[in-house]
N, C-alpha and C positions, 0 to 999 in steps of 0.2 A: 362688272366685267362679263364679257360674253363667254360662251363655252368653247371658244376657239382654242384649238391646240396651238401653242406657240409655233411660229413658222421658222424657217431657216435662220440661224444666227447671221449677223452681219459682221464678218470679220474685219478688223481694222486692216489698213494697208500693210502689206509685207515689205513696203519700201523701207530703206534705211533712214530713219528719222534722226535728225540732230536735235539737241535740246534747244528749245526756244528761249528767247530773251527773258520772258516773264511768266510763261504759263507752264505749270507742271504737266508732264505728259500723261495721257491716259494709259491704261494697260495696253500693251502692244497688240494683242490679238484677243478677239472674243472666242475664237476656236482655232484649231490647227488650220493651216492654209488649205489643206486638201480635204476638209471635212465640212462641206457647205450646206448640208441639209439636216443637221441635228437641231433639236429644239433649243431655244434660248435658255431654258431651265437646265439644260444639260451641258452648258458651255464648259464648265470645269472638267466634267468627265470626258468631254470630247478632246480637250487639250491633252489629257493623259492617254488618249487612245483607248479608253475603257471599253468602248463598244462600237460595233459597226452602225452606220447611219441607217435608220429605218428598220433595223432589226433589234435595236436595244429594247430590253424588256419594259423599261419605264415609258419610253416613247410609244411602244406598241399598246401599252395599257391606256395611255392618254387618248390615243386615237380610237381604241376600242370603245372606251366609255363615251366618247363624243358620238360615235356612230351608232351605239346600241342604247343610248339613253332613252328612257321611257318618256321623257319630256319632248314634245314636238320640236323639231329643229326650226328655230327662228332667228332672225337677225334684225336689230334696229340700226338704221343707217343714217349717218350724217353725210350730206352731199355738199362738198365745198366746190363752188363753181357749177351750180345745178343748171344754169341756162346755156352753158357751153357744150361742146361736142361730147366730152366725157360725161358731164352731168346728165344730159338728155338721154344718152345711151344707158346710163345707170338706172335712170327712172323707167326706161323701157323694160328693164329686167324686173324692177319692182312691180310694174304694172302687170306683167305676165305671171308673176309669182307672189301675189299679195298674201297668200297663206304662209309664206316664209319671210318675206321682207316687209318692213314698215319703215316710214321715214320719221326721223326725230328732228332734223333741222335741215334747212336749205340756205345757201348763200349765193348771191349773184353780184355782178359788178354794177350794172346800170339798167339792165333789162327788166323794168318793173312789170311790164305787161305779161311776159312769160312767167316770171316768178309768181305773180298772182294766180295765173292759171295752174301752175304746179302746186301751189299751196292749197288751192281749192280742191284739187284732185287727191293729193296725198296727205293732207292735214297734218303737217309737222307741228311741233310745239312752238317753234321759233323760226323766224326767217330773218335774213340779214341782207341789206343792200349796202354795198361798199361805198357808193356815191352818197355821201351824207346829205346832199342837197335834195335827194329824192325820198327821204324818209317819210315826210308827211304825205307825199303822193302815194307811197306804198301803203301806209296805214289807212288812208281814205279808201283806196281801191280794194283792200282786203275787207274793210267793213262793208263796202257795197257788195262784195262777193260772199257775204254771210260767213266771214272768217274772223269775227271779232275776238274769238278766243285765241287766235295765233298772235304771239308776242312778236314785236318788231324791234330789231337792233340795227345799228348801222356802223359804217366805218371799219377800219382794220381791226379795232378791238372787238367789234361785233362779230367779225369772222372768227376770231380766236374764241369768243364765247360759244359760238355755234359748234366749234370743233371740240371744245373741252368741257363745257358746262351743261351738257345735256345727258340724257339716258342712253345715248347711242352706244352700241356694241362695237361698230365698225365705222371708221371715218374714211370716206372715199375722197381722196385729195385731187380734185379735178381742176384746181386753179392753175392757170398758165404761169410759168416762170417762177422766179425766186420769191414771188409774193406768197407762194404756198409754204415757204419754210417755217415762218413763225407759227401759223396755225397748226402745222404738223407737229412741231415741237411741243406746243401746248397740249395737243391731243395725246401725245406720248406720255407727257408728265401726268396727265389725268388718267392714264391707264387704258386708253382706247386702243383697239387694234386698228392697224392702218392698211387700207387698200391703196397702194401707192401708184397713182396715175400721174404724179408730178415728179418727174425724174430730177428736176432742178434741186429738190430737197436734198438729194444725195450728192449731186454734182457740186453744188455750192457748200452744203452743210454737212457732208459726210463725216468729217472729223469730230463734229459735235453730236450729230444725230445717232451715229452708230453706238457710242457708249450709252446714250440715253435709252435706246431700245433695250439694251442689256440690263441697265439699272432698273428699269420699270417693268421688265418682264412682259412686254407686249409683243404682239406679232406684227410683222410688216411683210405683206405680200405684194409683189409687183403686179400691177394691173395692166401693164403693157404686154403685147403679145410675145416679145422676144424673151423677156425674163420670166414670164409665166411659163413659156415653153421649157426653158432651162430647168426651172423648179420641178415641173412635171416629169421631165426626163430623169431627174436625180432621185425620184422616189425609190427607196429601197437600195440605193447604191451603197456598197460597203466603204468604210473609211479607207482613204488612200487610193480609191479606184479612179477618181477623176483626173484626167490628163489635160483636157483642153475644152474650152467653150468656143463654139462657132456661131456667131450672130449672123442672121441673114438680113439683107437690105434690099428693098425694092429697087433702089437706084434713083428714086425720085423723078421729078419732072424732066430732068435733062439727061437721063441715063443713055439715051440714044443720040444725043447731040455731041459733035466733036468739041473738044475743049476750046478750040479757037473760036467757036461760035458763042461762047458764054458771055463774051464782053457786050453783046447786044441784046441779051434777053431782058424781058420786061417783068414787072410785078405780076401781070396777068399770066405770063408764061409760067412763072414759078409756082403759081397757085393751082396749076393743073396736075394734080397727082394722078398717076396712072392706075392705082389700085385702091387706095384707102380714102375714105371720107373722114376728114379731120379738120381741125381748126386751122386758121390762116398761119399762125406762127409755126406750128409743127410741120405744116406742109412746106413752108419755105425752108425750115431746117432739114427736111427730107431732101429738098432739091440741092442744098449745099452739102449734104451728108453730115451736117453737124449733129443731126438727131442720132445717127448711128455712132458718131464719134462720142457723143455723150453717153450712149448706152454701153460703150466699152468701160467707161469710168463707173457707171452704175453697176455693171456686172462685177467689177472688181470689189466694190463695197458690199454687194449682196452675197456674193459667193466666195470671196476671199482668194481668188486665184491671182497670181502675178500677171502683169500685163503681157508678158511674153507668151502666156498661155490663153490669151483671149484674142480671137481672130474675128474678122467679118468678111463676108462675101456677098456679092450681088446675086440675088435670086429673084428674077423679074416676076415670077408668078405669085409670090407672097403666099405660098401654100405651106412650105416648111418655115416655121417661125423661129426656130433655132435648133442647134444640135449640140450634143455633148459627146466627146471622145473619151473613152476609158483607157486604162493602162494596157489592156489587152488589144487595143486598136479597134475595138468594136465601137460603133457610133449609133446613138439613139437620137431620133428626131421627133418633134411634135408637129403634126399637120392639122390644118384647118383652113376654112375660108378666111379671107381678109375681112373679118368682122370683129370690131373692138369689143363687142358684147361678150365674146367667148372668154377672153382673159379677165374681163371685169367680173363676170359671173363667178369664175373660179376663185378670184381673189376675195370675193364677198362670201363665199360659201365653203371654202376648204375646211376640213377634209371631205366634205360631202360632194357628190355629183348631182346637180339639179337638172331635171328634165325640162327642156324648153321646146315645146312643139313647134314654135315659129322658127327655130334655128334650122337652117338647111343642112342635111347630112352631107358629108364630103363624098364626092363621086370621082373616084380615081380615073375611070374611063373618060369622063367629061374633061378632066384635067389633061389627060393624054401624056404629057411629058413635063419634066422639071429640068431647069437649066441653072447653071452657076457660072459666075465669072469673077475674076480678080478685080478688086477696087483699084482704080487708077489714082494713085496718091498725088500725082501732079495735077490732075483735074480737080481733085477734092482735097485740098490742103488741110481742111479741118480735121481729117483723120489723124495726120501726124501731130497736129497741135494737141489733140486730146491725149495721145500717148505721152507726149512731153509733159503736159500739165499733170496727168495722172501719176506719172512716176515721180514728179516733183512733190505732189500731194500738198498738204497744208492749205494755204490760201490761194494757191495757183489755180486750182480748178474753179474756185469761186470767181476769180478774175476772168477766166476764160468764159464762164457762163454769163457773167454780167456784160462782158464785152459783146458777146453774141446777141444777147437780148437787146442791147442798145443798137447794135448794127442792124438787126432785123427790123426794129422799130423805124430806123432811118430809111431803110430800104422800102418799107411800106409807105413811108412819107415821101418817097421818091427823091430823097436828098442824096442818096448814094447809088452806085451801080451794084449789081449782084456780086461781082467779083471783089468788091470792096469789103464784103462781109469777113472773109478770112484775113484780109489785110488788117482790119481793125482788131480782130482777135489776136493776131500776132503782135501788133503794136502794143496792145494793152498788157499782154504777157511780158513783153520785153521791158516795158516801163515799170513793171511791178517787182523786178528782181531785188531792188534795194529795200523794199518795204515788206518783202515776203516773210510770213510767219509759218513755222512748221506745225505748231500746235495752237491754232486760233481758238478763241472763245466765240460764243454766239455773237457777242457784240462786235468782235473783230470781223466776223463774216459779214454782218449787216453793214459795217463801216466800209469795207472794201467793195462790197456790192454797189453801194451808193456812189463812192468815189470813182469807181471804174466807169460807171454809166456817164457821169459828168465829164470825165476825161475823154471818153470816146466821142462825145458830142463836140467837145472843144477841139479835138483833133480834126474832125470833119470841118468845123466852122473855120479853122485856121487855114484850110486849103493845103495842108502839109501832108496829107495822107499819101499822096503819090499815085 
């Protein structure tokens, strides 16, 4: 295990759960609802209100030892999805701070060429290619690159091995979509700390993942800008002080287009994000505001607030990454440029602050002004769907996530229009009501993820979407 101090506990939903047909319910809370930043090791003390967050003597001592240790601060990193947007930016950080970070394992989907270049530079112990048909090609090219000592695995089981069966301290989950769930679960069970860049792990698997994090005593830090901002704002907050979380959204590619014009937008239009450089899937999710909708659910699982106390606003400049409001009505915000490396670095190094000379300091005069506006729920129906699914909890958030992933895939294949994405999400949620489980197992989640994707495609093929 790494020297990481355990991160904020992941409270279970405070929704009113009914007993499932066959599964025994987990404990209802990991912490009290308004105590989002205590260590996982202190969950029971937090429940009883034994100490304020961030000032508890045991937590202070854990952080003090981490920061004052005579042993140099280092982290061994496993990067899941190393050839994607999150993965390449993670390796940018490793490249700039090799005295702190080293690479234990790398995984990629099918990009053999980039994976070989990464392996040659960062010298991991093992690499994985998800596309099993390219295993021999990867082995041959690694040998040609003088990397014969690097072991090669392949397929989904290989990804799990890279997550769990290496000497990594921290696993950066940069895999897109629900495909990141099983490797993340394996890493948690192996006692690895998680830098969570794959929000689908919690959207789909929250009812299972949250108890596992507590059981195995690992830390899970959000590596996206919004939840990293919330965590930073909550440092030192006393128990019971948090009133509300305010997520910020850029508004995506269509923020300045009238709702009536969205019927004619194209895939190319949706891929033009005004602020962030990201992968195709998350860029489309930003255009439909599904990304922000999913972050509402993620915030609920990470910080334990009721959905009534989690809001989102459009902030076009993407300088304030999120805010927290306390009971005395004061608001704290975290600011920074729209650079994914900032939250990634924080998730990989907390509680330390690592100097990165290449990171541009924030210039408030250059920014000039910051603006905010209400989200139009008629224009962006995914927002309401997320609140409905989140309050229902159980398997409903898994179904919403699977439906959206399938819909985005079909949009990228140009089989549906942009406005069909929320229609598919709504239809799949409606059709799931009879099969809904309040307390799913991991197998249940995998099952409904698979079935929902199939049903979504069948709905489109039938021509009955409307």
